[in-house]
N, C-alpha and C positions, 0 to 999 in steps of 0.2 A: 506493500500500500504506499511506503513514505518513496518508494522507488516509483511508483507512479503519481503521485503525488508531487514530488519536483519536477518531474516529466513536463506535467499540467502548468506548474509557473514556467519553465524552460518554454515552454511553447506561446503561454499566454504574451511574456517577458519580447519573446520573436516579434508574434505580431502587433506588440504595442513599439517596438521598434522599426518595424514594417511600414505600418501606417505612419510613423512619424515622415519618414525618410520618402515616403511616396506624396505624403502631402510635400513638402519640401521641394520637392522636386518636380512639381507640378505648379507651386506657386511661379506668380510671371512676374517681371518688375519689363512688362513690355508696357510702352505707353495705351495699349486696347490691349486689356486681357486675354481678351478670347482671340485672338490672331495666332494663326498657324503661322511658321515664316515669320516673314518681313522681319524687319532690323532698324525699325526707327527713323529712316534717314531723316526724314523731317519732324522727328520728335513726335507729339498728339497731335497734328496736322496735316493737311493736305492744301497743296500748293494751288493758289488761283493762278495759271499760269497765262493769262489775258485782262488779267488786271496788274496794275488801269494800262487802258488804250493807250499805245507809245503813240505821241505829239506827230510823229510822220501823217498822222491820219487828217493833222490840222489843214486848210486851207492854204496853201501856200511855203507850207512845211515840209515838205514829204523830203526834203534831204536833211534833218535835224534831227536828234531825240535829243534823250533827258541825259545832264547832264552831272555834274556828283551831289547824289540826293543828300542833304543837309539834316533835313527833320522833318518827323511827321506827326499829327497828334489830330485823333479822330473825337469831331464833336459827336457825330453818331454812326451808325454806320453806312447811312447811305450821304454824310458831309467831312470830307477827310482832308484835311490840309496837307499840304506837302511844300519845303523849299528846296529847291537845287540852285544851284551855280551857274544858273544860264544854260545852255544848248552844247552839244556838241554835235559831229557831223554822223547819220544817219547811215551804217555801211557794212558790207558785211565781213567777217575775218577774213585777212590777207591768205594766199595762199602758202603752204609750208614750203622754205627755203633751206638751205643750208647758206653758213654764212663766213666762207675763210678769210673773205679781208678782213671779217674783224678778228681770228681766233679761231683755232681747231676745234675740231668735235662742239662749234656752234648752230643753231639753228633756231628759228624762228617761224610760225609762232610755237612754242609749246604747253601751252595750255591756256590759261585769259588772257588775249592777245591784247586787251586795252587799258588802261589804269584813269577812269574818269575824273580822279580826285587830281593827277597830274595832267590830261587834257583840259579840263573845263578852268574858267579863268575864278580870282585869280591865284598867283602864286602867292608864295610865304603866308602859308597857315599853319607852320607847326610852330611851337613854343620856341619864343625868343626871336623871332622872324617880324620883320616892320611891317605892318601892314602898308602905312603911306608907300612903302614901292612897288605894291603887290602887281601893281599896273604893269609899272614900265619893267621890274626884273621876269613878270611873264613873257611880254616883250624879247625882252634881252637875251631869254633861253629859245626863240626861235618860234615864239608863240606867235601868230597873224588873226589879227581879228579881223569876224568873217569867215574867214577859211576853216582854223584851228578850234576858233571858238565863234562865241557870241551870245550879248548877255538879251534875253529874255523871256519871258514866266519863268521869275524866280518865285511867283506866290501860284500856285495852282492850286485848284479844288475840286476832288473825283468826287461822283456818286457812288452806291453801291459793285455797279457795273466796272467802275472802272473807266467813267464818261468824264470828261472836263469839264466841267457846270461852271467856276468861275475861274475867270485867270485874270489877277491883279499888278495887272502890267503898267498900270497907270502909278506903280511907283519902284518899278524897277531902274530908274533913272538914279532913287535915293541912293539906292542900296547899292553892298560892293562884297560883302562874304554872310549873306543873313545864315545864321549859324544854328536857329532851334527855335520853334511856333507852340505858345502852350496857350490855353482858356482857360482862367481861374472854375471849377468845378461848381463852386461857388456865386458866380456872380451870374445874375441875374439878363443883363445886356449882353452877354458871353463877350465880354470883348477879347480879341483876338492882336496877342504879346510876339514880339519877335524881337529875337533879340542878333544884332551885326557886330560879330567883332572887330571887322576891317573898322568900321564906322566908330566903332565904340560906345553904340548906345542900342539901349533897349525901347523899343517905339510899340504903341499903346493906340491899333486899330477901333471903330466899330466896326460888329463882326460881318458886315455887309461889305466891309472894306473902303467904303466910299471916304470917311475920312481919318484922317490920323489925329487922333485924341490929345496924345503926350509922347514925349520923347524924355525919356531920363537919359543922363549922363552928356558930355558935351560931344557935339558932334565932331567926328574925324578928328578930335582931342582928346589924343591919349594923359592918364594919368590916375593915381590913383589918394582922392578924396572923395568929400561931399557931394560930388558936382563934377565928378571923371572917375571913367572906367578903363583899363587898359589889357583890351580885346575879352570882353567878358561870354563865357559860351553857354549858360543855363540859368533858367531860372527855375523856383517850385513856389508855391501858395501856403500860407500857414491857415488853419480853421478861420481865424478871423479878419484874413484876407490881408493881412501882410505875407510880404513874400521876400526869399534870400534869392539873391545870385552869384553864381558862382565866377567870380572876377580873377585869373582867368587863363589864358594863355600865357600871357605876359605880365599880368598879375599874379598876385599871393595871398588872395582874401577870399572870405566871405563877407558880403554888402546886405546887411535888413534895409528894408523900404516898408512902409505903412503902407495900407489900402488905398491911399491916396497919393502913394510915389514918394512919401516927405524921406528923408533920408533918417535911421535911426541909431545905427552901429555896424562895427564894419568888425570885423578882426581875422589874424594872421599875417605870419610872417615869410618869410621864406628863407627857403630848404638848399638842402643839401643832398642833390638826387645823387643816386638812386636808391638810396638807404637811410633818407631824411627819419629818426624813429620819436624825435621832439612832438609834445605834439601841438596842434597848432601852426605848424610850421607845411609849406606845400608847395610843390611845385609842379603846374598846370592844374589848376584849379576846373576841372573836366568835368562837370556832374553835380546836381544837387538834387534831391530830393528829401520829403516830409514825410515824416512818421502820420498818418490820419489820424492817429488817437494820443499819441503822447506830445506832437509837435516837434519832435526830438530832428534833429537836422543832419544829415546825410551825405557829407563831401567829399567827390573822387578825387582823394590826391593821385595823381595820376602819374605823374613822374617818378611817386616810390611806391607803388602798387599798393598802395592802400584804401581801406574804408574810415574816414575819421568822422565822426557822432561828437553831436554839440546839443545841449538843450535851445531852449529856442532864445537864450540870452548869449548863445557864444561859448556858453561855458563845457569844455572838454569835458567827454563820458565816457568815454573807449573807442576802441579800433579795431582792425584785424587786417590780414593780408590777404590780398586775390591770390599771390601764388610768387614763384620764384618766374622771371623769364622763361618763356617770349609773353607772359600774361602782361593783359596792357589795356584795361576797361577804355572802352571808348564814354560810356553813358550806362545812368540808370534811371530806373521809375521805382515805386515804390506803390503794391496795386492795392485796392479797397481793403482784400485780407491782408493785408500788412505782411506780405515779402517783397523784396529788394529783388527786382530782374533784371540783371545787366548785359552788356553787346561788350564782348572784348574782339576787340582791333585785330591782334596777332591771331588767338585761335578758332575765329569765327563760327564763334557757340555763343548760345545764350543763355545763361548759367538763373540757377533760383538758389537766395541765400536766406533763411528767418532773420530776425530783424537782431539778433545776436552778431549773425557772423558765422554761422554756421552752413555749409554747403551742403546743399540739398539736392541739383539734379540740373541738367545739361542739355544741350542737343544743338545741332547744324551742322553744315557741312561745308567745306569749301568750293567754293568754284560759279564758274557765268552762266549756270544754266538753271533754268527756274526750278528754285527754291535753293540751289546754291547761294552761301553769303561769302561776300569779300566788305571788310569794310562798312560792318552797318553801325550806323550814326544816328539812325534813333528809332524808337521802339515804341508803339501805340495798341491801346485795344479798344475796340468797342462795345457795345452792349451784348451784341450776338456774340462775344466772345473771342471775334477774329483778329487777329494780330496781323501790322503793318508794319516795315522795314524800312528805312530809307539807309542807301551804300552809298558810299563817296566812292569807292574802289568800282565796281560793278557800274555806278550811277542808276539813277531812277530808283524806285520804292517797287515795294512787291507786299499780297496779300497769303493769306495763311488763313486755313478755316480750321475747327476742331475737326476734329475724325469722329467718328458714330461709335460712341462705348471710347469713348479716350479717359483715360482716367484723369479725374479734376484734378491731382498734385502735380498732372503736367499740364497743365494750362493757364494760361496768364489772365488774370481775372478782373473783365472790365467793371467801366463803371455802370450804375444803374440807369437804365431807358431815361431819358428825359424830352423834352420837347422837344420840335424839328423847331429850325432854325430859322430867318428867311431866307429866301434868296434873290439874287443879283442877277443879271445878264452877266454873259463871257466879254468882255475888254478884250480887244487888244490895239497895244501899240508899238512903232515902230523908230524910238525916239533912242535903242541902246547907243547906234552910232555915235549922234550926239554924245553923251557922257563919255563915253569912253575916249572919244578924239580931246578932252577935257583935263582929261588925266596925266 
């Protein structure tokens, strides 16, 4: 009886262990747990290869396409704002050829064949580079206005089908490097805010783009005081309507304003990259976001590969590293469910962190095909959960839709639905030549 008893215990133990093993081997880490096969190339999303409709479809624009995609913001699923640095020629990839005149074993193309951020106007986009020489340096390195690039359609608005429904070309001549577009989610008038890092200002427009309501900073003049920026990059709103500005490529501070745009405080000192570890020291302040619950401010200290966190009065709280090189965060957003989603410029991945800095998930693949990512510089999500990206290297913009049955932990949460905005007709202007001839 004892032998039988021991045998039954051993058998029962085996069944429990086997059941546990079977459960572990069938638990799925896939974005869609029910998937058989697949490899989550685009994470929990499908790519919409036809969004947006190419600019070549505009009458008179058959030879021109999207330039460097700088920023994107979804006011709703049917009204998506996008910023780009003008247009570049629409053309097919050149035929493969070897290049013995340059060196042995060299050929072109060997992958993505054009870099939109280098092709588009202006030059001098990197940290420490001088904005005021952006156009002349672009020309000096061989750029030809009207041939290699042209300054048109910097502010675009698309509908859910990717059709261009608004083009704020009346403001093209005022801009030199539109960097970021956003709307305060608590603003009933839904003003549109645009950061121009080369002109060192932030513009506030009416929602239909007809009126420039306010400009913060001194246009065309860099600095680091209450009325100047030094190539600002991003802004983010607190719950009371006040906002913070990441300042910037050549600045090394965060600046806070009240809801009316009046200066409140600033903080930050010039750091020693790439391994600065002192709180409140920055190199290339290239991203800022606010926790919707606590109003804590998250700052992308890009040059030191870390995210620093402050309270709303600028007091340092904590930080985390985004990892060793080649890690290089372009920007990030904080979603209503309080997660930080970031775009890495070098790994071409979209990253998810909790607000304590724990790394949770990533997706993304390098390439210039639909769904491939190169130089993601803007992220947005609409109320239907659709994801939009702006890309400086690929140029233009892309839309991803949630996959059926996707794990919600792998999807970026969007805002609650809001009332649809007013619409305005498309406006076209051809004044870019006059603007650039004055530079």
